[in-house]
C-alpha positions as CSV (number, residue, x, y, z in Angstrom):
1,M,42.4,39.6,28.4
2,R,41.8,36.7,26.1
3,R,41.9,34.3,29.1
4,R,39.3,36.5,30.9
5,A,37.1,36.7,28.0
6,G,37.3,32.9,27.6
7,R,36.4,32.3,31.2
8,S,33.5,34.8,30.9
9,A,32.1,32.9,27.8
10,A,32.6,29.5,29.5
11,R,30.8,30.7,32.7
12,A,27.9,32.1,30.3
13,L,27.8,28.8,28.6
14,W,27.6,26.9,31.7
15,V,24.7,29.2,33.0
16,V,22.7,28.7,29.6
17,A,23.4,24.9,29.8
18,L,21.9,24.8,33.4
19,C,18.8,26.8,32.5
20,V,18.2,24.6,29.4
21,S,18.6,21.5,31.5
22,L,16.1,22.7,34.2
23,A,13.7,23.7,31.4
24,A,14.0,20.1,29.8
25,L,13.7,18.5,33.2
26,R,10.5,20.4,34.0
27,L,9.0,19.8,30.6
28,G,9.9,16.2,30.4
29,R,8.9,15.3,34.0
30,D,6.2,12.8,32.8
31,L,8.9,10.7,30.9
32,L,11.8,11.3,33.3
33,I,10.2,10.7,36.6
34,P,9.9,7.0,36.3
35,L,13.3,6.6,34.9
36,A,14.9,8.5,37.8
37,L,13.0,6.5,40.4
38,A,13.8,3.2,38.7
39,L,17.5,4.3,38.6
40,L,17.3,5.2,42.4
41,M,15.8,1.9,43.4
42,A,18.3,0.0,41.4
43,L,21.0,1.9,43.1
44,L,19.7,1.1,46.5
45,L,18.9,-2.6,45.8
46,S,21.9,-3.5,43.8
47,G,24.2,-4.1,46.8
48,I,21.8,-6.7,48.1
49,V,21.5,-8.3,44.5
50,E,25.3,-8.4,44.2
51,T,26.0,-9.8,47.6
52,L,23.5,-12.7,46.7
53,R,25.3,-13.1,43.3
54,R,28.4,-14.1,45.3
55,Y,26.4,-16.9,46.7
56,R,25.4,-18.2,43.1
57,V,21.9,-16.6,43.3
58,P,20.9,-15.3,39.9
59,R,20.6,-11.5,39.6
60,G,17.1,-11.8,38.0
61,L,15.8,-14.1,40.7
62,S,17.1,-12.0,43.7
63,A,15.8,-8.9,42.1
64,L,12.4,-10.1,41.5
65,V,12.2,-11.3,45.1
66,L,13.5,-8.1,46.4
67,L,11.0,-6.0,44.4
68,L,8.1,-8.2,45.6
69,L,9.3,-7.8,49.3
70,V,9.5,-4.0,48.7
71,G,5.9,-4.2,47.1
72,L,4.7,-6.1,50.1
73,A,6.2,-3.7,52.6
74,L,4.7,-0.7,50.9
75,G,1.3,-2.3,50.7
76,G,1.3,-3.2,54.4
77,L,2.4,0.3,55.2
78,L,-0.4,1.8,53.2
79,H,-2.8,-0.7,54.7
80,A,-1.9,0.4,58.2
81,V,-2.1,4.1,57.6
82,W,-5.0,4.1,55.2
83,T,-7.9,3.9,57.7
84,P,-6.6,6.6,60.1
85,A,-5.6,8.9,57.1
86,R,-9.0,8.5,55.6
87,D,-10.6,9.5,58.9
88,W,-8.7,12.5,59.2
89,M,-9.6,13.5,55.7
90,E,-13.4,12.9,56.5
91,N,-13.1,14.8,59.8
92,A,-11.4,17.8,58.1
93,P,-14.4,20.1,58.4
94,R,-14.6,19.4,62.2
95,V,-10.9,20.0,62.5
96,L,-11.3,23.3,60.7
97,R,-14.2,24.3,63.0
98,T,-12.1,23.5,65.9
99,I,-9.2,25.5,64.7
100,E,-11.4,28.4,64.0
101,H,-13.0,28.3,67.4
102,K,-9.6,28.1,69.2
103,T,-8.1,30.9,67.1
104,R,-11.2,33.3,67.1
105,G,-9.3,36.0,69.0
106,A,-6.3,36.0,66.5
107,Q,-8.8,35.9,63.5
108,S,-10.6,39.1,64.6
109,F,-7.3,40.9,64.8
110,V,-6.4,39.7,61.3
111,R,-9.7,40.6,59.8
112,R,-9.4,44.1,61.1
113,F,-6.0,44.4,59.6
114,D,-7.2,42.9,56.3
115,A,-10.1,45.2,56.2
116,L,-7.8,48.3,56.9
117,A,-5.6,47.3,54.0
118,K,-8.5,46.8,51.6
119,R,-9.9,50.2,52.6
120,A,-6.5,51.8,51.9
121,S,-6.1,50.1,48.6
122,A,-9.7,51.1,47.5
123,I,-8.9,54.8,48.4
124,A,-5.7,54.7,46.4
125,A,-7.3,53.1,43.4
126,A,-10.3,55.7,43.5
127,A,-7.7,58.5,43.7
128,D,-5.9,57.2,40.7
129,N,-8.9,56.4,38.6
130,P,-11.8,58.7,39.6
131,G,-15.2,57.7,38.5
132,T,-14.2,54.1,37.7
133,A,-15.1,50.9,39.6
134,A,-13.7,47.4,39.4
135,P,-16.1,45.1,37.5
136,L,-17.3,42.0,39.7
137,A,-16.1,38.7,38.2
138,A,-18.7,36.5,37.2
139,P,-18.7,33.2,38.9
140,V,-17.3,30.5,36.7
141,A,-19.1,27.1,37.1
142,G,-16.8,24.1,37.6
143,S,-17.0,21.5,35.0
144,P,-17.8,18.0,36.4
145,V,-15.3,15.5,36.5
146,S,-16.3,12.4,34.4
147,A,-15.3,8.9,35.1
148,M,-13.2,9.0,31.8
149,D,-11.0,11.6,33.4
150,V,-10.5,9.8,36.5
151,L,-9.7,6.6,34.4
152,E,-7.2,8.5,32.2
153,G,-5.3,10.0,35.3
154,T,-5.2,6.5,37.0
155,S,-3.9,4.7,33.9
156,G,-1.1,7.2,33.4
157,V,-0.1,6.7,37.0
158,A,-0.3,2.9,36.5
159,A,1.7,2.9,33.3
160,A,4.4,5.1,34.8
161,L,4.6,2.8,37.9
162,L,4.7,-0.4,35.7
163,M,7.4,1.1,33.6
164,G,9.4,2.0,36.7
165,V,9.2,-1.4,38.2
166,A,10.1,-3.0,34.9
167,L,13.0,-0.9,34.3
168,T,14.2,-1.4,37.9
169,L,14.1,-5.3,37.4
170,L,16.1,-5.1,34.3
171,L,18.7,-2.9,35.6
172,L,19.2,-5.0,38.8
173,A,19.2,-8.2,36.6
174,A,21.8,-6.7,34.2
175,G,24.3,-5.7,36.9
176,P,27.2,-3.5,36.7
177,P,28.9,-5.3,33.7
178,T,26.0,-4.0,31.5
179,L,27.0,-0.5,32.5
180,A,30.5,-1.0,31.2
181,R,29.4,-2.4,27.9
182,M,27.0,0.5,27.6
183,T,29.9,3.2,28.1
184,A,32.3,1.3,25.8
185,P,31.1,2.8,22.5
186,V,31.7,6.5,23.8
187,A,34.8,5.8,25.9
188,T,38.1,4.4,25.6
189,D,38.9,1.3,27.5
190,G,40.7,3.1,30.4
191,R,38.0,5.7,30.6
192,A,35.3,3.1,30.7
193,V,37.0,1.2,33.4
194,R,37.2,4.4,35.5
195,V,33.5,5.2,34.8
196,L,32.7,1.6,36.0
197,R,34.7,2.2,39.2
198,I,32.9,5.5,39.9
199,I,29.5,3.9,39.4
200,D,30.5,0.9,41.6
201,A,31.7,3.4,44.3
202,I,28.3,5.3,44.0
203,R,26.4,2.1,44.2
204,L,28.2,0.8,47.4
205,E,28.3,4.2,49.3
206,V,24.7,5.4,48.4
207,G,23.2,1.9,48.9
208,R,25.0,1.5,52.3
209,Y,24.0,5.0,53.4
210,Y,20.4,4.8,52.6
211,G,20.2,1.3,53.8
212,M,21.4,2.3,57.2
213,L,19.2,5.4,57.1
214,A,16.2,3.4,56.4
215,V,16.7,1.2,59.4
216,I,17.2,4.4,61.5
217,N,14.1,6.0,60.2
218,L,12.3,2.9,60.9
219,V,13.3,2.8,64.5
220,F,12.6,6.6,64.7
221,G,9.1,6.2,63.4
222,T,8.4,3.4,65.8
223,A,9.7,5.5,68.7
224,T,7.5,8.4,67.5
225,A,4.4,6.3,67.3
226,L,5.2,4.9,70.8
227,V,5.7,8.4,72.3
228,M,2.6,9.7,70.6
229,W,0.5,6.8,72.0
230,L,1.8,7.5,75.5
231,L,0.9,11.3,75.1
232,G,-2.6,10.3,74.1
233,M,-2.4,11.5,70.5
234,P,-5.0,10.0,68.1
235,N,-3.8,7.5,65.5
236,P,-0.1,7.3,66.7
237,V,0.7,4.8,63.9
238,L,-0.2,7.3,61.3
239,W,2.1,9.8,62.9
240,G,5.0,7.2,63.3
241,A,5.0,6.4,59.6
242,L,4.7,10.0,58.6
243,A,7.7,10.8,60.7
244,A,9.7,7.7,59.3
245,V,8.8,8.6,55.7
246,L,9.5,12.4,55.9
247,N,12.8,12.0,57.8
248,F,14.5,10.9,54.6
249,V,14.1,14.6,53.6
250,P,16.6,16.6,55.6
251,Y,15.5,19.7,57.5
252,L,12.3,20.1,55.7
253,G,10.9,16.7,56.6
254,P,11.3,16.9,60.3
255,A,10.0,20.5,60.1
256,T,6.8,19.2,58.4
257,T,6.3,16.5,60.8
258,L,6.7,18.9,63.7
259,A,4.1,21.2,62.2
260,I,1.6,18.6,61.7
261,L,1.9,17.0,65.1
262,T,1.6,20.6,66.8
263,L,-1.5,21.3,64.7
264,V,-3.0,17.7,65.7
265,A,-2.1,18.4,69.3
266,F,-3.6,21.8,69.1
267,V,-7.0,20.3,67.8
268,S,-6.9,17.2,70.0
269,F,-6.0,18.6,73.5
270,D,-7.6,21.4,75.5
271,R,-4.7,22.0,78.0
272,I,-1.8,24.0,76.6
273,G,0.7,22.0,78.7
274,Q,-0.4,18.7,77.1
275,T,-0.4,20.5,73.6
276,L,3.1,21.7,74.0
277,L,4.4,18.3,75.3
278,V,3.8,16.7,71.8
279,P,6.1,19.1,69.8
280,A,8.7,19.1,72.6
281,S,8.9,15.4,72.6
282,F,9.3,15.3,68.9
283,L,12.0,17.8,69.0
284,L,13.9,15.8,71.6
285,M,13.7,12.6,69.6
286,A,14.6,14.4,66.4
287,G,17.7,16.1,68.2
288,I,18.8,12.7,69.6
289,E,18.3,11.0,66.1
290,G,20.2,13.7,64.1
291,H,23.0,14.5,66.4
292,I,23.8,11.2,68.3
293,I,22.4,8.1,66.5
294,E,23.0,9.1,62.8
295,P,26.7,10.3,63.5
296,V,27.4,7.1,65.4
297,F,26.0,4.8,62.8
298,L,26.5,6.5,59.6
299,G,29.8,8.3,60.5
300,R,30.9,11.4,58.6
301,R,31.2,10.2,55.1
302,L,28.4,12.1,53.3
303,D,28.3,15.5,54.9
304,L,26.6,18.1,52.7
305,N,26.3,21.8,52.9
306,P,23.0,22.7,54.3
307,I,22.5,25.6,51.7
308,V,23.3,23.3,49.0
309,V,20.8,20.7,50.3
310,L,18.0,23.4,50.7
311,I,18.5,24.7,47.2
312,A,18.6,21.2,45.7
313,L,15.3,20.3,47.4
314,W,13.8,23.6,46.3
315,V,14.9,23.0,42.6
316,G,13.7,19.4,42.8
317,A,10.3,20.4,44.2
318,W,9.9,23.0,41.3
319,T,10.8,20.6,38.5
320,W,9.4,17.3,39.6
321,G,7.4,17.9,42.7
322,I,7.5,15.3,45.4
323,A,9.5,13.0,43.2
324,G,12.2,15.8,42.6
325,M,12.5,16.2,46.4
326,V,13.0,12.3,46.7
327,V,15.7,12.1,44.1
328,A,17.4,15.5,45.0
329,M,19.3,14.1,48.0
330,P,20.7,10.9,46.2
331,I,21.8,13.0,43.3
332,L,23.9,15.2,45.5
333,V,25.3,12.2,47.4
334,A,26.1,10.5,44.2
335,T,27.7,13.6,42.8
336,K,29.9,14.0,45.8
337,V,31.0,10.3,45.7
338,A,31.7,10.7,42.1
339,A,33.8,13.8,42.6
340,A,35.7,12.2,45.6
341,H,36.9,9.3,43.2
342,S,37.8,11.5,40.4
343,E,41.2,13.2,39.8
344,N,39.8,16.8,39.5
345,G,36.8,16.6,41.8
346,N,38.4,18.2,44.9
347,S,36.8,21.5,44.2
348,V,33.4,19.9,43.9
349,V,33.8,18.0,47.1
350,R,34.7,21.3,49.0
351,F,31.7,22.9,47.5
352,L,29.2,20.3,48.5
353,S,30.8,19.8,51.9
354,P,29.9,22.1,54.9
355,P,32.5,24.8,56.0
356,R,34.7,23.2,58.8
357,G,37.3,25.7,59.4
358,R,40.1,23.7,57.8
359,P,43.3,25.6,56.8
360,R,44.0,25.6,53.0
361,G,45.6,22.7,51.6
362,T,44.3,20.2,54.3
363,W,41.3,18.9,52.6
364,P,41.2,15.0,52.5
365,S,41.1,13.3,49.1
366,R,38.3,11.2,50.4
367,F,34.9,13.0,51.3
368,T,34.1,13.1,55.1
369,G,31.0,14.4,56.9
370,H,27.4,13.7,57.7
371,R,24.0,14.7,56.5
372,W,23.1,16.7,59.5
């Protein structure tokens, strides 16, 4: 009985700690998002920095050059997609009118159903409160946005970006030995060495995985842009860049790209066959990329349970928005790597891994699997 009571109390404490942690993450998003993104960038680029270190290149110099190259690549990507994205934003009213014209039949049905629902709710409200009527809400005039408001918002983003870049540079220049010195005051020598080994394993596995995934997504985005150009889609470079970026988010990313491409094809083409050819082509490419290319080049080292992935993405989006979705997958991958290299992490590995029908007692000590 005492053991059961102790287990129940421990579970209740874990639930309370989880709720408090989620609340703290949500309340401190402005402070924690730049730190998390800086840690992620340092984790992804540390492998290249340490490799150059073996050739006597200083960590600070290689980190500075890498960050400059990443900034130039992002700037080039934004420059390539800025004009077509701006054109689509400016043509949004025309696109909405086209969608309304093509879906006029469905809209009439929806309006009739909505009118019936409103009439039924009005009759029910009149029956409950006879002789009363709902007051009409007075229109609220929107306050004009001043230049100072825009400047304050832009300065906050710029400060967060500058802090994230500076922290990434410092982490890459410091290297793994600094992490060992940071854990020394709170851990024994043996435990600090073990923590350093786990951090080094996370750095190697996560950096290798996402580095190869970045190359695959670059090829996937290029192929998407080429296919969209062959199908006559407007602004194929924009859709290729969108497919490459969103493909880093499992399940939700390709689904979002598919929905956007279907909508654009629906607006751009008049023939139903040409419209359906766009999502069919993207589904074929996504299937080849997810079930053939990624397993061949990435192997089955970092497989994750789809249910856990979707929950992590949902929680990340709820706490930190887009930044939370970006860091959700690396956190899961790092957790699985850390559990695989710890003595008592087999249960965590099994929880994060997808079911495979293995008999009990035959789980490997090292994690296996693939993202899809």
